[in-house]
N, C-alpha and C positions, 0 to 999 in steps of 0.2 A: 148256656147255663149262666144265670145271673148270680154274681157274688156280692153279698152285702156285708160290708165291714164298717163297724160303728165307731171305732176309735183306734188310736195308735197301738195300744196293747194288742188288740185283736189282729191288726196288720202284722206286727212283729211275730206273733205266735204262729200265724198261718204261714208266713214266709219261712220261718225257721223250720217248721214241721215239714213243709214241702222239700226244703233243701236236704234235710236228713233222710227223708223218704227216697230221694233220688239215688242215694248211695246204698240203700237197703237191698240186699241180694234177693230178698223175698218179694220185692216189688214187681208185680206182673203187669203193671200199667206205666212202665217207665216213660213211654212217649207222651201219654196223656199228662203224667205228672210234670214232665219237663215243659209242656205247653202251658199248663196252669201256673207253674212257677214263673215262667217268663211273663205271663199276663200280670201276675201279682207284682213282680219286680218292676214292671213298666209303669205301675201306678205312681202318681205323684204323692208321696207320703206327707207333703206339706199340708195336705188337707186335714191331717191329724196333729197339726202343730200344737205344742204344749202351751197351756195357759198359766203354768206355775209362775208365781211372783207377779202376775198381772194384777193391776188395780181394777176393781169392779164395783158396780152398784147392785145391792140386793135389798129389796124392800125399802128403797130410798135411803139406805145406809151404805157408807163406803166400806169396802172390805178388800182383802187380798187373797188370792188363790194360793193355798199352801200345799195342795196335793190333788191328784187325779186318781180316780178309782177305775177298775177294769171295765165297769159298765158305762163309763163316760161321765159319771157324776163328778162334781168338784167338791173338794174340802176347802172351805173358805174361813178366814178369821175376820170377825167384825172389828173394825178399827176402834170403835167407841169403847167397848168393854172387853175385848179380847175373846169373846165367845167364838167357838168353832162350830160350824154347821156343814152338813152334807146337803148339797143342792143339785138340781138339774142345770145343765148349761142353758137351757131355755129360760130359767128363772133369773138369770143375771145379765147385766149389761157390761160388756168388756170395755174399759176405758182406754187401756194401753196394753195390748197384747205384747208380751215380751218375746222377741224373735228367738229362734233356735240359735245356739252358739256355734253350731256346726252345719256344714252343708247337708242338704237332704240325703244325698247319696251316701254320706258317712254316718247318718243317724242310726242305722240298724246296728252297725258295729259298736257305737257308743252305748246304745240301749242294752246290747248283749253283755257288755262288760259291766255295766252298772246295775243290771237287773237285780242281782243279789243284794246290793247295797240299798236300792230303793225299797225292796221287799222288807229288809230288816228295819229300815226307818219307819215304814208304815206300821210294822208290828210294835216297835217301840212307842210310837205316837199313840197307838190304840191302848197300850198299857198305861201310859201317862194320863190319858183321859179318864181312867177309872180311879185315879188316886184321890184320897181325901186331902183337902187343902184348908188352911186356916181361914176362918170367916168371922164376920161380926154381925150381930143382930141390931138393926136400926129401926127407929120410929121416926120417919122423915130423915133429918140429918142428925138426930140425937142417938148416940150409941147406947144400946141397952146392955149388950154383952160382947166383949171382944177377946176374952181369954178362955182357953180350953173349949174352943168352939170350932167344929170342922164339918165340912160338907163334901160329898163326892162330886168332883168337878163335872162328870158326865151328867149327873142328875140336875145340877144347877144350870148347865149349859143348854140342856134340851127343854127345860121347863118354861112355861109361859109365866109372865110376871105375877098373875093371880093364882097360879097353881101352887100347891103345897109340896115341899120337898123334905126329905129326912135330914136332920141336922144333929150331929153328935155334940152334946153339951155335958161335960163332966161325966163321960162314959154312958150317958143316957140318950136314947133316940127321941127327938121331938119333931113334930110336923109343923113347919113354918112356911108362910107364903114366900115365894122367891123374892118378891120385891122388897122384902124386909131383910134379905140376906145379902151381904156384900163380901166379896172375896178380898182377903188381906194378903194375897200372894201375887208376886209378879208373874202374870200368866205367860209372858214371852219366855222368861227364864225357866218356868216350870215345864213348859212343853218343848224345850229346846232339845231335840233328839241328838244333837252333836255333843252333848255332855256325856253321852253313854259310849263306852268303849268295850271291846271284847275282853272277856275274862273267864275265870273258872272258879268253882267252889272247891276247896281243898279240905282234906281230912287232917288228923293230927300229925301225920307223917309228911304232909306237904304234897301228897299225891292228888291229882285232879279227880273230882267226883263227877262234876257235870259242868257244861258250858252255860254262861249267862252273860248279860250285859251289865256293866258296872258304871255307876255315876262317878265320873272322874273327879268332879269338884268335891264330892263327899269324901272320896278316897284320899285325895291330896290333903284335905283339911283335917281329916281324922288324926288325932294325936296318938291314941293308944290302940292296941289290938281289939279292945272291947267296944270302941266307938262304932256306932251303927252307920252303915253305908247303904244307900238305896241301890237296889239291883232289879233287873227284869229277868224273870225266869219263864221258861215255857212249860206250862202245865197242859193236861189233857184238854182243858177248856180254852187254852190259848195263852198268850203272854200275860204275865201278872207282875205288878210292882210289889216288892217286898224289901225288907231290910235285914242285913246280916252284919255281924261283927267284922271289922276290917281284917282281923287275924285269920278269918276263914276264907278270905278272898285273895285272888292273885290276878292282876291285869296282864294282858298280853302286849300292852303298848307302853305303859308308864313305868 
């Protein structure tokens, strides 16, 4: 039997599943499971070495790998404008692969411990990509409008320069070519998942209603209970960025 494993995540999932199945009393194929587990365990998982933080070239532009998806695709951030793209490994040239900080034989333990954290970070990043950010409308280098102007980052990030995107100006939606829209937000700060900490939404009595992630910078800088703080909540459609008064939130770390 030939086993095809495409990336590190698939390797870890298969290895963990087989390990759990070995101890399952319902397992009628214990010998075969043990043999298969030994074969997987003997594989050199360095073939799935992470590229996160590596410098790369994509479409003749320098970028940095900021994430890896389960299907092997990479999330990269273009150095020039901060745009984030999902690409195939075959589409990029790795300039300096960052080595693993632990020995290969210890990597499974580390992945198992950090799997929840990495999953939460990917959810947070996905929500941050959907937020509206301040922007300006320019004709060449001449600013036409820079106040009360917002664009959804994911729309701006994925559009080609000559494509039109929706821009909110004074609460009205206008279609404008991307090349005329410039972001007026520090992208690195906006997409920094480390700014979000675990917290809860509370009612008037202080009892927790639901769990969420709270922007720690907003929370610390908020003066009164009515000041708005950015949070990420999980809806049926997935994580979503919203704002709540500070008085209705409580962090679990600050």
